[in-house]
C-alpha positions in Angstrom: -1.8 6.1 19.4 -3.6 5.8 16.1 -7.3 5.3 15.5 -8.7 1.8 16.2 -10.6 -0.4 13.8 -13.5 -2.6 14.9 -12.1 -5.8 13.4 -10.8 -8.2 15.9 -8.8 -11.4 15.7 -10.4 -14.6 16.8 -14.0 -13.8 15.9 -15.9 -16.8 14.6 -16.1 -16.9 10.8 -13.5 -14.1 10.5 -11.4 -14.6 7.3 -9.3 -11.5 7.7 -5.6 -11.6 8.1 -3.9 -9.5 10.7 -0.4 -8.1 10.0 2.4 -7.0 12.4 4.1 -3.7 11.8 7.5 -4.5 10.2 9.9 -3.6 13.1 13.1 -5.1 11.5 13.1 -2.6 8.6 13.4 0.9 10.2 12.4 2.8 7.0 9.4 0.6 6.3 8.4 0.6 10.0 8.5 4.5 9.9 6.2 4.5 6.8 3.7 2.3 8.6 3.8 4.4 11.7 3.2 7.5 9.6 0.2 5.8 7.9 -1.1 4.6 11.2 -0.6 8.0 13.0 1.6 6.4 15.6 4.3 8.4 17.4 7.6 7.3 15.9 9.1 7.4 19.4 6.8 4.6 20.6 9.0 1.8 21.9 9.4 -1.2 19.5 8.3 -3.5 22.3 4.9 -1.8 22.2 4.7 -1.6 18.4 5.3 -5.4 18.2 1.9 -5.9 19.8 0.0 -3.9 17.2 -1.9 -5.5 14.3 -3.4 -4.1 11.1 -6.2 -6.1 9.4 -6.2 -7.0 5.7 -9.1 -4.6 5.1 -6.5 -1.7 5.2 -4.5 -3.1 2.2 -5.2 -3.2 -1.5 -5.3 -6.3 -3.6 -2.0 -5.2 -5.1 -0.4 -5.4 -1.7 -0.6 -9.2 -1.8 0.7 -12.0 -3.9 -0.4 -15.6 -4.0 1.8 -18.5 -2.9 1.2 -22.2 -3.0 0.8 -23.8 0.5 2.3 -27.2 -0.2 1.0 -28.8 3.0 -2.6 -28.3 1.9 -2.1 -27.7 -1.8 -4.0 -24.5 -1.7 -3.1 -20.9 -2.6 -2.4 -18.5 0.2 -2.4 -14.7 0.0 0.8 -13.2 1.4 1.5 -9.5 2.1 4.3 -8.1 0.0 7.4 -6.9 1.9 6.9 -3.4 0.4 3.3 -2.9 1.4 2.1 -0.1 3.5 -1.5 0.1 5.0 -3.4 2.7 2.9 -7.2 2.0 3.0 -9.2 3.8 5.6 -12.7 2.7 6.4 -15.0 5.6 6.8 -18.6 5.8 8.0 -19.7 7.0 4.6 -19.2 5.0 1.4 -17.3 6.8 -1.2 -16.0 9.5 1.0 -12.3 10.4 0.5 -9.9 9.1 3.1 -7.0 11.4 2.4 -5.3 12.8 5.4 -7.0 10.2 7.7 -4.8 7.7 9.4 -5.4 3.9 8.9 -6.9 2.4 12.1 -5.2 -0.3 14.2 -7.0 -3.6 14.5 -6.5 -6.1 17.3 
């Protein structure tokens, strides 16, 4: 399984979004699995439990949509987005060849 991120769902004051791996689109799912360093033979039932936080996506991976129930704008992950940002211990260090961590 891929590397884990320290971000967790349900923490007080947490404004991050957590995204499921897209299991209904096999090509996109495989791109996510590659980015996350997850074995592509992992059963889909297990993959459905994985989450990736919004810190691993760029601003360009989102669009804004009006939430009419509250009349506020909501950020929504684009259908074509793939997690690409890796948090490293050192600011500014290149993240190439390092997998994106899973967040739960």
